[in-house]
Steps between C-alpha positions, in 0.01 A plus 500: 500500500543365148262761358698778669823366352340474156384860526847617593657305213250643255575852619869444427443371148616761252657717765822662384808428714586864563148632531487780757872571475653819362835558333741766385710398201769747396621524142178332390394679183695256280711184499546287811327744733190515283484120476521472879229764545278315251554168677421649842184660365390170343555340841260755651731765647437871470805656334673836493702536179804724480738588219568708194304523177244694299217607726221389266660158450548450874137592566379255235719231657371578849136495390540173310672331795227610739212401272637162394570389858230689690754649742598851598799620295653845536809667359753713689775695324734519802866551416687199641815706550320716758445379857225758556320401180508134606356578843223709343421212264463270799266749667285511187494119477395470863227757449370315195534137609494528879827309535792366296555126514743445212796704382684419179818701449561478127597850386846513350737674261823390335819648360792310348855638508848408627565601859750767396244662271187443708327837561456572870150631442403170335637309799294717737181462293530122472561455872213736583240334277617139504578472872418800720145522362437145623618594848278809516191308382556210736569734792170680435293178490680247722357591841144480368562154358652379826208638699253303284714181504506483122725655242669401176805690377641403164817665376570456131876465501683328214741223421740792548401495867677162518781531244679790332565615145749761382396858429192483724656609829209705637232253390685200643567685826135603532365153424741332742384755754138414424565133575664589832218737590249225420663272756500765770130570449432127521674471838322802646159396369512125558311487830236745375381311193688726259706327232764654277644340188701609199421389148823485300421490127750433228419646161124539466320563174365855523453780245814665642711188437355466151610855419845434643537194276412701191734783601795265553435318175511829311797652683717186468362397160430145611185291461228538760514128584873531569439785745245289686722190505844649557422809707174476690470125555870417510491433877141368514531120453132458411568715191160660537378822649297484817151647460327776690214257565739275693593796721134579564415141590790479743399826666145379554625176654733687735208715614280202580450300817695199368815716485479606865826319585692628200683811614848642459542316171664628182326298232675479162275496194789495258500177303797370700726804463598518867535120526839520329 
């Protein structure tokens, strides 16, 4: 009996927590989405990447991620504003991996303007990519997860899914919608082993944010440090940017067995912003 237990324990040593699982991560060729895809791959999951970028750079990224973690990594260029493209992406993922266990809805776009000047086409695009795409991807994968009694759905919302800021009407509306959608999925999936949670980041240090800091410093002729302190981190009490690695680590935890009872949550990772 003891020898059998020892053998079982030895077999588990070194096993990755998400080994045998497969994931789709949208908007994962850079920033938060890429960090989550990297973390899932390190945890042993096969991953389908999705997003924009230079084809050669994406292929190099895909190959490196697969080789470093000894997992299957593929890339799909599906347009997240198209329901049909999303469903075809799911079909390709199922054909490649056999099933989809984890869905991370991260794809998003932004536009900043007063309500009276907000272009209608920008509103439509933001709602389509930031919210409707999540619905279409979940709808195409949810029944399979329920049938296997395991599924992990992670919606990357925002602190703006919990509080509002001026001039971001479409983004705030979409992210609030994402938090509500997350809760509905959680209720429908609870008895089938499918969890659904929203990660709500504040400002996260990404190449995009770094460029925005430089642009604002130049356009307003103020020091870079002042832009960081008085614009970006004004509402973030920690006075530091969150990191993409923190987002990846949280996603891996939410996908694991120890997070089986965490569902329907909107988890702020915002340095205390929404604690005000």
